[in-house]
C-alpha positions in Angstrom: -2.1 -16.2 -15.0 1.6 -17.3 -13.9 3.1 -16.4 -17.0 1.2 -12.9 -16.9 2.5 -12.4 -13.2 6.0 -13.4 -14.2 5.7 -10.8 -16.8 4.4 -8.0 -14.9 7.0 -8.5 -12.3 9.9 -8.8 -14.9 8.2 -5.4 -16.4 9.2 -3.8 -13.1 12.8 -5.2 -12.7 13.6 -5.0 -16.0 13.6 -1.1 -16.2 14.4 1.4 -13.5 10.8 1.5 -11.8 11.2 -1.1 -9.5 14.5 0.1 -8.5 13.7 3.5 -7.8 10.3 2.9 -5.9 12.3 0.6 -3.6 15.4 3.0 -3.3 12.6 6.2 -2.8 10.9 4.2 -0.1 14.3 3.6 1.7 16.1 6.9 1.5 12.8 9.0 2.9 11.8 6.9 5.8 16.1 6.4 6.4 16.2 10.5 6.2 13.3 10.6 9.0 15.0 7.7 11.3 18.5 8.6 11.4 19.3 12.0 9.7 16.9 14.6 10.0 16.5 16.0 13.6 13.5 15.8 15.5 11.0 13.7 17.2 11.0 11.2 14.2 14.8 10.8 15.0 15.3 7.3 16.4 18.5 8.9 18.3 16.7 12.0 19.5 13.5 10.2 20.7 15.6 8.2 23.0 13.3 4.8 22.9 14.5 1.4 21.0 11.3 1.4 18.9 10.3 1.6 14.8 7.2 3.7 15.2 9.0 6.6 12.6 8.9 4.1 9.9 5.4 2.9 10.6 4.1 6.5 10.7 5.9 7.7 7.8 5.8 4.5 5.3 1.9 5.2 4.9 2.6 8.5 3.6 5.4 7.3 1.5 3.1 4.5 -0.2 0.5 6.9 -0.7 2.7 8.7 -3.4 4.6 5.3 -4.4 1.9 2.7 -4.8 -0.3 4.3 -7.4 3.1 5.7 -9.1 3.6 2.2 -9.8 -0.2 1.2 -10.5 -1.0 3.8 -12.6 0.4 2.1 -15.7 -1.3 -1.0 -15.5 -4.1 -0.9 -17.5 -4.2 2.9 -18.5 -0.9 2.0 -20.4 -2.3 -0.9 -22.1 -5.4 0.9 -23.2 -3.3 4.1 -24.7 -1.5 0.9 -26.6 -4.4 -0.6 -27.8 -3.0 -3.8 -26.3 -5.6 -4.3 -23.9 -8.4 -6.0 -26.3 -5.3 -8.6 -26.9 -4.8 -9.0 -23.1 -8.2 -9.8 -22.6 -8.7 -12.1 -25.4 -6.1 -14.3 -23.7 -7.5 -17.7 -22.1 -7.8 -16.0 -18.8 -10.6 -14.9 -17.2 -10.9 -10.8 -16.4 -10.3 -11.4 -12.4 -7.0 -13.5 -13.1 -5.5 -10.9 -15.3 -6.7 -8.2 -12.6 -5.0 -10.5 -9.7 -1.8 -11.3 -11.9 -1.4 -7.5 -11.8 -2.3 -7.0 -8.2 0.2 -9.6 -7.1 3.0 -8.1 -9.2 2.7 -4.9 -7.5 2.2 -6.6 -4.1 5.3 -8.4 -5.0 7.2 -4.9 -5.4 5.8 -3.7 -2.2 7.1 -6.7 0.0 10.7 -6.1 -1.4 10.7 -3.0 -0.9 9.8 -3.8 2.9 12.4 -6.6 3.4 15.8 -4.0 3.3 14.0 -2.2 6.2 14.5 -5.4 8.6 18.0 -3.8 8.7 16.2 -1.2 10.5 14.6 -3.6 13.0 17.8 -5.5 13.5 19.9 -1.9 14.3 17.3 -0.9 17.0 17.2 -3.9 18.7 21.1 -3.8 19.2 20.8 0.0 19.9 18.4 -0.8 22.8 19.3 -0.8 26.5 19.5 -3.5 27.3 19.9 -5.3 23.8 16.4 -6.8 22.2 14.3 -4.0 24.5 12.0 -3.3 21.6 8.7 -4.4 21.5 8.6 -7.0 18.9 4.8 -8.4 19.1 4.0 -4.6 18.4 6.6 -4.2 15.5 5.5 -7.2 13.7 2.0 -6.1 13.9 2.9 -3.0 12.5 4.7 -4.9 9.7 1.6 -7.1 8.6 -0.4 -3.7 9.0 2.0 -1.9 7.1 1.5 -4.4 4.3 -1.9 -4.9 4.1 -2.2 -1.1 3.9 -0.2 -1.2 1.0 -2.2 -4.0 -0.7 -5.2 -1.7 -0.3 -3.3 1.2 -2.2 -2.7 -1.5 -4.8 -5.8 -2.4 -5.4 -7.4 1.1 -5.5 -4.3 2.1 -8.0 -4.9 -0.6 -10.2 -9.1 0.5 -10.1 -7.7 4.2 -11.3 -5.7 3.1 -14.1 -8.6 1.0 -15.4 -11.1 4.0 -15.7 -8.3 5.7 -17.6 -6.0 5.6 -20.4 -4.0 8.6 -19.3 -1.3 7.5 -16.5 -1.2 10.9 -14.8 -4.8 11.1 -14.2 -4.5 7.2 -13.2 -1.7 8.6 -10.3 -4.0 11.9 -9.5 -7.2 9.9 -8.6 -5.6 6.7 -7.4 -3.5 9.2 -4.6 -6.4 10.9 -4.0 -8.8 7.6 -3.1 -6.0 6.2 -1.3 -5.8 9.5 0.7 -9.6 9.6 1.5 -9.6 5.8 2.5 -6.4 6.3 5.0 -7.2 9.4 6.6 -10.2 10.9 4.9 -12.7 8.8 7.2 -10.9 10.0 10.4 -11.1 13.3 9.5 -15.2 13.1 9.0 -15.7 11.3 12.1 -14.3 14.5 14.0 -17.0 16.7 11.9 -20.4 17.2 14.3 -22.6 16.3 11.9 -21.1 12.8 12.3 -21.1 12.5 15.8 -23.7 10.0 16.5 -21.8 8.0 14.0 -18.2 8.5 14.4 -17.2 5.6 15.5 -19.1 3.4 12.3 -17.2 6.5 10.3 -13.7 5.9 11.7 -14.2 2.5 11.2 -14.7 2.2 7.5 -11.1 4.3 6.9 -7.7 2.3 7.2 -6.0 4.3 9.9 -8.4 2.7 12.4 -7.5 -1.0 11.7 -4.0 0.1 11.1 -3.3 1.2 14.6 -5.0 -1.9 16.1 -2.4 -4.0 14.2 0.4 -1.7 15.3 -0.3 -2.9 18.9 0.8 -6.1 18.1 -2.7 -7.6 18.1 -3.8 -9.3 15.3 -7.4 -9.2 15.6 -9.5 -10.9 12.9 -11.8 -8.4 12.5 -9.1 -6.4 11.1 -7.6 -8.7 8.6 -11.4 -9.5 7.3 -11.7 -5.6 7.1 -8.4 -5.4 5.1 -9.2 -8.4 2.7 -13.0 -7.2 2.3 -11.8 -3.3 1.0 -9.0 -5.4 -1.0 -11.8 -7.6 -2.7 -14.4 -4.5 -3.4 -11.7 -2.8 -5.4 -10.7 -5.3 -7.2 -14.3 -6.5 -7.9 -15.0 -2.6 -9.1 -11.9 -3.2 -11.2 -13.5 -6.4 -12.8 -16.8 -4.7 -13.7 -14.9 -1.7 -15.2 -13.0 -4.0 -17.6 -16.5 -6.3 -18.2 -17.9 -2.6 -19.1 -16.2 -3.0 -22.0 -18.1 -5.7 -23.8 -21.6 -4.3 -22.9 
């Protein structure tokens, strides 16, 4: 599995794909935080906070993560190498996990440079260091878990088709649904009696909870459970080829 993981990571960074993802992520967030005027701009806001990053990043990942994962299995299917991959001395879940972890490494590499934002805001505060450090690190952890769910969804989308565009669109729509779709649904009058339950199915409530700096075990369990759920569905789809 480690060999396959290294191969997937090498594929990201031996081509321009991985670098484009990281650069686009940083540019879009930088523009909203430092260049575009408005409430998202740190200078206009007047507060030492990274709230802009943690508000914009989930939407940026909504497009970038499916763009990264769309080729993982669909490309294997289209080129006919999926059968060769599945005959390796690895279980289906090990193959899925190797691809999943490779994409997770790419997301981690895209988040690490944003620590420059934290350093900058930390020193821009008056007095220096006037920033909610606990809330910031909680938001970073929440954003990482959110992206981890996006990756699991993207890999699932890639496993159901040999068309990368379809995998991208389906992955993006599914990520959107689980990020904010349940939030919209909870506001409908038809779900008024179970609005709390509906809200807790989606990511955004748990993401907001972690952004307060409180790492609740219930939120961690939620993220891990959703990730496992989508990875297990992917495993079932791959196994269905043998039925």
